[in-house]
C-alpha positions in Angstrom: -8.7 -12.4 -27.0 -5.2 -13.1 -25.8 -3.4 -10.4 -23.8 -0.8 -9.7 -21.1 -1.3 -8.0 -17.8 2.3 -6.7 -17.9 3.3 -6.6 -21.5 6.4 -4.5 -20.8 8.1 -7.6 -19.5 8.0 -9.1 -23.0 10.9 -6.9 -23.9 13.0 -9.3 -21.9 12.6 -11.8 -24.8 15.3 -9.7 -26.5 17.8 -11.4 -24.2 17.3 -14.7 -26.1 19.3 -13.9 -29.2 22.0 -12.3 -27.0 22.3 -15.5 -24.9 22.4 -17.6 -28.1 25.1 -15.3 -29.6 27.2 -15.5 -26.4 26.9 -19.3 -26.5 28.0 -19.5 -30.2 30.9 -17.2 -29.4 32.0 -19.4 -26.5 31.8 -22.6 -28.7 33.8 -20.9 -31.4 36.5 -19.8 -28.9 36.5 -23.4 -27.7 37.1 -24.8 -31.2 40.0 -22.4 -31.7 41.6 -23.5 -28.5 41.3 -27.1 -29.4 43.2 -26.5 -32.7 46.3 -25.7 -30.6 46.3 -29.3 -29.3 46.0 -31.0 -32.8 43.7 -31.7 -35.6 40.0 -31.6 -34.5 39.2 -35.2 -35.6 42.2 -36.5 -33.6 41.3 -34.5 -30.5 37.7 -35.8 -30.8 39.0 -39.4 -30.7 40.6 -38.6 -27.3 37.2 -37.7 -25.9 34.8 -40.2 -27.4 32.0 -39.6 -24.9 31.8 -35.9 -25.7 28.7 -35.1 -27.8 28.9 -32.3 -30.3 25.1 -32.0 -30.4 24.0 -32.1 -26.7 25.3 -28.6 -25.8 23.2 -27.1 -28.6 20.2 -29.2 -27.5 20.7 -28.0 -23.9 21.0 -24.4 -25.1 17.7 -24.8 -26.9 16.0 -26.0 -23.8 17.5 -23.3 -21.7 16.3 -20.6 -24.2 12.8 -22.2 -24.2 12.8 -22.2 -20.4 13.8 -18.5 -20.2 11.2 -17.6 -22.8 8.5 -19.4 -20.8 9.5 -17.7 -17.6 9.3 -14.3 -19.2 5.8 -15.1 -20.6 4.7 -16.2 -17.1 6.1 -12.9 -15.7 4.0 -11.0 -18.2 0.9 -12.8 -17.0 -0.8 -14.0 -20.1 -4.6 -13.9 -20.1 -7.3 -15.1 -22.5 -10.8 -13.8 -22.8 -12.6 -11.1 -20.7 -15.9 -10.9 -19.1 -17.5 -8.0 -17.3 -18.1 -8.5 -13.6 -19.9 -6.3 -11.2 -19.3 -6.2 -7.4 -20.8 -4.1 -4.7 -18.6 -2.3 -2.2 -19.9 -2.3 1.4 -18.6 0.1 4.0 -19.2 3.3 6.0 -18.4 6.9 5.4 -15.8 8.4 7.8 -14.8 12.0 8.0 -11.7 12.8 10.1 -11.5 16.3 11.7 -7.9 16.9 12.7 -6.9 19.7 15.1 -4.0 21.8 13.7 -4.0 24.6 16.3 -0.6 25.7 17.8 -1.3 23.7 20.9 -1.0 20.5 18.8 2.8 21.2 18.6 3.1 20.5 22.4 4.3 17.1 23.5 1.8 14.3 23.4 3.1 13.0 26.8 4.5 14.4 30.1 7.9 14.3 28.5 8.4 17.5 26.6 10.9 15.8 24.3 8.4 13.2 23.1 6.6 13.5 19.7 4.1 16.3 19.3 0.3 15.9 19.6 0.0 16.5 15.9 2.5 13.8 15.1 0.7 11.3 17.3 -2.6 12.3 15.7 -1.3 11.7 12.2 0.1 8.3 13.2 -3.3 7.4 14.7 -5.1 8.4 11.5 -2.6 6.4 9.3 -3.0 3.3 11.4 -6.8 3.8 11.3 -6.8 4.0 7.5 -4.8 0.8 7.4 -7.8 -1.0 9.0 -10.2 0.3 6.4 -11.2 -2.0 3.5 -14.1 -0.7 1.5 -14.9 2.3 3.6 -14.8 5.9 2.3 -12.8 8.6 4.2 -12.5 12.4 4.1 -10.2 14.8 5.9 -10.8 18.2 7.5 -8.3 20.3 9.3 -9.3 23.0 11.8 -7.9 25.6 14.1 -9.7 29.0 14.3 -11.7 27.9 11.3 -12.3 24.5 9.6 -11.1 23.7 6.1 -11.7 20.7 3.8 -8.4 19.0 3.2 -9.7 16.0 1.2 -13.3 15.2 0.1 -14.8 11.8 0.8 -13.0 9.1 -1.2 -12.2 5.4 -1.3 -8.7 6.1 -2.5 -6.8 5.5 0.8 -3.4 5.9 -0.9 -4.3 9.5 -1.8 -5.7 10.1 1.7 -2.3 9.1 3.2 -0.5 11.6 0.9 -2.9 14.4 1.9 -2.2 13.5 5.6 1.6 13.4 5.3 2.2 17.1 4.8 -0.2 18.5 7.4 1.4 21.0 9.8 0.0 23.7 12.2 1.0 26.2 9.5 -1.5 24.8 7.0 -4.4 27.1 8.2 -4.3 30.9 8.2 -6.3 31.5 11.4 -5.3 30.1 14.7 -7.6 29.1 17.6 -9.7 26.0 18.2 -13.1 25.7 16.7 -14.2 22.1 17.1 -17.8 23.0 16.6 -17.1 24.4 13.2 -15.1 21.3 12.2 -18.0 19.0 13.2 -20.5 21.2 11.3 -18.4 21.2 8.2 -17.9 17.4 8.4 -21.6 16.8 8.8 -22.2 18.8 5.5 -19.5 16.9 3.6 -21.0 13.4 3.5 -22.8 12.0 0.6 -26.6 12.6 0.2 -27.4 8.9 0.6 -29.7 8.4 3.6 -28.8 4.7 3.8 -25.0 5.0 4.3 -23.7 5.0 7.8 -21.7 8.1 8.6 -19.3 8.9 11.4 -17.1 11.8 12.4 -13.8 11.3 14.2 -12.4 14.4 15.9 -8.8 14.2 16.9 -7.9 17.1 19.3 -6.5 18.1 22.6 -9.9 19.2 23.6 -9.2 22.9 24.2 -12.1 24.6 22.5 -12.2 28.4 22.7 -14.3 29.5 19.7 -17.8 27.9 19.5 -20.3 25.4 20.9 -18.7 22.0 20.0 -21.1 20.1 22.2 -24.1 21.6 20.4 -22.6 20.9 17.0 -22.1 17.2 17.9 -25.7 17.1 19.1 -26.9 18.4 15.8 -24.8 15.9 13.9 -26.3 13.1 16.0 -29.8 14.2 15.2 -28.8 13.7 11.5 -27.8 10.2 12.2 -24.1 11.0 12.2 -22.0 9.5 15.1 -19.3 11.8 16.5 -16.3 10.1 18.1 -13.4 12.0 19.8 -9.8 10.9 20.2 -7.9 13.0 22.7 -4.2 13.6 22.3 -1.9 15.2 24.8 -1.1 15.2 28.5 -3.5 16.1 31.3 -0.5 17.5 33.2 0.1 20.0 30.4 3.2 21.3 28.6 4.6 24.4 26.8 3.9 25.1 23.2 7.1 25.2 21.1 7.2 27.9 18.4 10.5 26.9 16.8 14.2 27.8 17.5 13.8 26.7 21.1 11.2 29.4 21.9 7.8 28.8 23.5 4.5 30.5 23.2 4.2 33.2 25.9 1.2 35.0 27.4 0.8 38.7 27.8 2.9 38.6 31.0 5.8 36.8 29.2 5.0 33.4 30.9 5.0 30.2 28.8 1.5 29.1 28.0 0.6 25.7 29.4 -1.7 23.6 27.3 -3.5 20.5 28.7 -5.6 17.7 27.3 -9.2 18.6 28.2 -10.6 15.2 28.5 -13.8 16.5 30.1 -14.6 18.6 27.1 -13.7 15.8 24.7 -15.9 13.3 26.6 -18.9 15.8 26.5 -18.5 16.2 22.8 -18.4 12.4 22.2 -21.4 11.8 24.5 -23.5 14.5 22.8 -22.6 13.0 19.4 -23.6 9.5 20.6 -20.1 8.3 20.0 -17.1 7.3 22.2 -14.1 9.1 23.6 -10.7 7.4 23.3 -7.5 8.5 24.8 -5.0 8.6 21.9 -2.1 7.7 24.2 -3.5 4.3 24.9 -1.8 1.4 23.1 -5.2 0.0 22.0 -6.7 3.3 20.8 -6.9 2.3 17.1 -8.3 -1.1 18.0 -11.0 0.4 20.2 -12.0 2.8 17.5 -12.1 0.0 14.9 -14.4 -2.0 17.2 -16.6 1.0 17.6 -16.8 1.5 13.8 -17.5 -2.2 13.3 -20.7 -1.8 15.2 -22.0 0.5 12.5 -24.0 -1.3 9.8 -22.1 -1.4 6.5 -24.2 -0.3 3.5 -23.7 -0.4 -0.3 -21.4 2.5 -1.1 -20.8 1.8 -4.8 -21.1 -0.7 -7.6 -17.8 -1.5 -9.3 -17.6 -2.9 -12.9 -14.4 -4.6 -14.0 -13.1 -7.1 -16.6 -12.3 -10.5 -15.4 -9.7 -12.4 -17.4 -8.9 -16.1 -17.5 -5.3 -16.4 -16.3 -3.1 -18.6 -18.6 0.2 -18.4 -16.7 -0.4 -21.8 -15.0 -0.2 -23.5 -18.4 3.1 -21.9 -19.2 4.4 -22.6 -15.7 3.6 -26.3 -16.1 5.4 -26.4 -19.5 8.4 -24.6 -17.9 8.6 -27.3 -15.2 8.6 -30.0 -17.8 11.4 -28.2 -19.7 13.4 -27.8 -16.4 13.1 -31.5 -15.7 14.3 -32.3 -19.2 17.3 -30.0 -18.6 18.2 -31.8 -15.4 18.1 -35.2 -17.1 19.9 -34.1 -20.2 23.7 -34.9 -20.1 26.2 -33.2 -22.3 28.1 -36.5 -22.9 26.9 -39.3 -25.3 24.3 -41.8 -24.1 26.0 -45.3 -24.1 22.7 -47.1 -24.8 22.3 -45.1 -28.1 25.6 -46.2 -29.3 24.1 -49.5 -30.4 21.9 -47.8 -33.0 22.9 -46.2 -36.3 20.3 -43.6 -37.4 22.1 -42.4 -40.5 23.5 -45.5 -42.4 22.2 -48.9 -43.1 25.3 -50.8 -41.9 27.7 -49.7 -39.1 31.4 -49.9 -40.0 
């Protein structure tokens, strides 16, 4: 069965009669202009090497070349056979901290990008390193919420990531343990697939036992890695319109990256802690994930077609060479032959 991968490009074939019509109109205008110089047969005698047929032959080749290029663009295919392939990878659940403290600067410079912005950049770069892995997304503050279930559609995952803000959750606070527990429950039921949780946070946990939750996940065979974002020197939490979060005494609240807590969570979850401000943070995480054994996540069935565009490309090249060699004037060596009468006069 013959088909095209992009049949919509075949509409470009409608250009062929338009080009032919424009050429005919141009030739007709040329003939009308020649009449002003004298009778056509007399004018023709003044240019004996001009062939009246070569321009039309050249037009035919040009139209054929254009048609072939359009067909190549539409990607012709012949035949189809069902093919199965197995996808190998790991399951990754990202738990992203969206508490108000994530609005603070990610560095000692209070004008630098926020911790949440840096966290989203890290997740995006991390997804770009995934191939056949599955990924899910959880956001958490005072409670944890499923943002995107486990999927292999990384394009959709990036869309879900793009519009995350600290206003996306109704309850503020920081419950890392709840996020780890929800993530552990959100993986597939397959006991063979390798599973890992990546918590991205500033490490300030005020709600629950994050270390205990990471330990329970590790007992289930789920590795818990932690990426810390923020400055250990601390900074104020912007609330918009130039204002900052204040405590009960009216003093700006200072939030700091709690690396000790983040490291304890990672150690309890048999994972690694990575400082998100490091230039090689994503590379270090990728190397950590590469150590996990990849398993069969899914079997994909698709139709494999025999591509035919190389044949049309080869014909187009031959036509192009013929166009280059074809001259619009008469060929002198053909003048010795008379193809239409028995005797030349």
